[in-house]
Residue, then its C-alpha position, 0 to 999 in steps of 0.5 A: x443458382x442461375x434461373x436457366x440451369x436445371x437441378x441435376x443429381x449425379x452419383x459417384x465416388x469421392x476423389x481428391x482431384x489435387x495432384x500436389x496434396x494428399x489431403x482432401x480439401x474443399x477446393x480439390x473434391x471431385x466425383x469419379x464414376x464409370x460410364x457405359x455398361x462395359x466400363x470403357x469410359x470413366x468420368x471425373x468431375x470437380x465439385x464446387x461445394x461453396x453453396x453447400x451448407x454442411x457436408x462431411x466427406x471422405x475419399x472413396x465414399x459413394x454419394x449423390x450430389x445435387x446441383x448444376x453444371x457451370x461454364x468452368x466444368x465444375x458441378x456446383x453442389x447444393x446438397x449431398x445425399x448419402x445412403x442410409x445405413x440400416x441397423x442389423x435385422x433382428x434375425x441376425x442377432x438371433x443367429x449370433x445368439x444361437x451360435x453362442x449357445x452352440x459354443x456352450x456360452x463361450x465367448x464368440x469373437x467376430x471381426x469385421x472390416x469395411x473399406x475403402x482404405x485410402x491414404 
């Protein structure tokens, strides 16, 4: 990292910046974010992940990238931060147990889905 550059953190949704390839590749990873409170401005920033030791990203994922801007309108990433997903609280398990008891110990079926869904 150049000495005169200041480390920055940016948050956004991972996007594919390539118009030719559907698959996410290291040279076509970018971040998308909406600026201003009214959402009138949107920002797309291409990421340079060559300095990032390890990363695993998928399109649509929300991350925080730590690094610095370069003169070629890219953001040189040193580290990727992802939100920590906490396990369900014990009260949720107690709620499920009471629901099962209310069904007289018959099987309780639960289906959950999480997006984003991309190509």
